[in-house]
C-alpha positions as CSV (number, residue, x, y, z in Angstrom):
1,M,-14.0,-14.7,-29.9
2,D,-14.2,-17.5,-27.1
3,K,-10.7,-17.1,-26.2
4,L,-11.1,-13.2,-25.5
5,E,-14.2,-14.1,-23.6
6,N,-12.3,-16.5,-21.6
7,I,-9.5,-14.0,-20.6
8,V,-12.1,-11.3,-19.8
9,N,-13.7,-14.1,-17.5
10,A,-10.6,-14.6,-15.9
11,F,-10.6,-11.2,-14.3
12,N,-14.3,-11.5,-13.0
13,T,-13.7,-10.3,-9.6
14,A,-17.4,-10.9,-8.6
15,S,-16.9,-14.6,-8.8
16,A,-13.3,-14.9,-7.6
17,G,-12.4,-17.1,-4.9
18,V,-15.9,-18.5,-5.2
19,N,-16.6,-22.3,-6.1
20,S,-19.7,-22.1,-8.0
21,K,-21.0,-25.7,-8.9
22,E,-23.5,-24.6,-11.4
23,A,-21.1,-22.6,-13.5
24,G,-18.2,-25.1,-13.0
25,V,-15.7,-22.3,-13.2
26,N,-13.8,-20.5,-10.5
27,Y,-11.7,-17.5,-11.1
28,P,-8.4,-17.9,-9.1
29,L,-6.3,-15.6,-11.2
30,A,-8.5,-12.3,-10.6
31,Y,-8.5,-13.3,-6.5
32,G,-4.8,-14.0,-6.7
33,L,-4.0,-10.9,-8.5
34,T,-6.2,-8.8,-6.1
35,M,-4.3,-10.4,-3.0
36,L,-0.8,-9.4,-4.8
37,G,-2.0,-5.9,-5.3
38,A,-2.9,-5.7,-1.4
39,G,0.5,-7.1,-0.6
40,I,2.2,-4.5,-2.7
41,A,0.3,-1.9,-1.1
42,V,1.3,-3.2,2.4
43,L,5.0,-3.3,0.9
44,G,4.3,0.3,0.2
45,S,3.4,1.3,3.8
46,G,6.6,-0.5,5.0
47,L,8.7,1.5,2.9
48,V,7.4,4.5,4.2
49,S,8.3,3.7,7.7
50,I,11.7,3.2,6.6
51,G,11.7,6.6,5.1
52,Q,10.2,8.2,8.4
53,G,13.1,6.7,10.3
54,L,15.8,7.8,7.9
55,A,14.1,11.4,8.4
56,V,14.1,11.2,12.2
57,A,17.9,10.1,12.2
58,K,18.9,12.8,9.8
59,A,16.9,15.6,11.9
60,C,18.8,14.1,15.1
61,E,22.2,14.6,13.4
62,A,21.0,18.2,12.4
63,V,20.4,19.1,15.7
64,G,23.6,17.3,17.0
65,R,25.6,19.9,14.8
66,N,23.3,22.9,15.4
67,P,21.6,22.8,18.6
68,E,20.2,26.2,18.3
69,A,18.1,25.5,15.4
70,L,16.3,22.9,17.3
71,S,12.7,24.7,16.9
72,K,13.2,25.0,13.0
73,I,13.9,21.6,12.5
74,R,11.3,20.3,14.9
75,T,8.9,22.0,13.0
76,L,9.9,21.1,9.5
77,L,10.6,17.3,10.8
78,I,6.9,16.8,12.1
79,L,5.5,18.5,9.2
80,G,7.5,16.4,6.9
81,L,6.4,13.4,8.9
82,G,2.7,14.3,8.6
83,I,3.1,14.5,4.9
84,V,5.0,11.3,4.7
85,E,2.4,9.3,6.8
86,T,-0.7,10.1,4.5
87,G,1.2,7.9,1.8
88,S,1.3,5.2,4.4
89,I,-2.4,5.7,5.4
90,Y,-3.4,5.6,1.6
91,C,-1.5,2.2,1.1
92,L,-3.3,1.1,4.1
93,V,-6.7,1.9,2.6
94,I,-6.0,0.6,-0.7
95,S,-5.0,-2.9,0.6
96,L,-8.0,-3.0,3.0
97,L,-9.9,-2.2,-0.1
98,L,-8.6,-4.8,-2.4
99,I,-8.8,-7.5,0.6
100,F,-12.6,-6.7,1.6
101,V,-14.3,-5.0,-1.4
């Protein structure tokens, strides 16, 4: 049962990254995993940016092939980029929560 308690305490985020002299225990595993999660969330935000760049490139190609459809393509592009950008904002919020809370 002590092994299970040690494993559970390794994920105690309340004292992660804190050197407590009286307890004599530090929880670097939980702190490290939290920072890893924040890094993955920021990576997700970067991938969203790549997707937006590809969408704009395809829209430019479509306008080049059919200039009469500019208004329809522009409307769909702005709508699509707005929807995709929410994913990037969610990733940013999650990473900030993981780092500071």
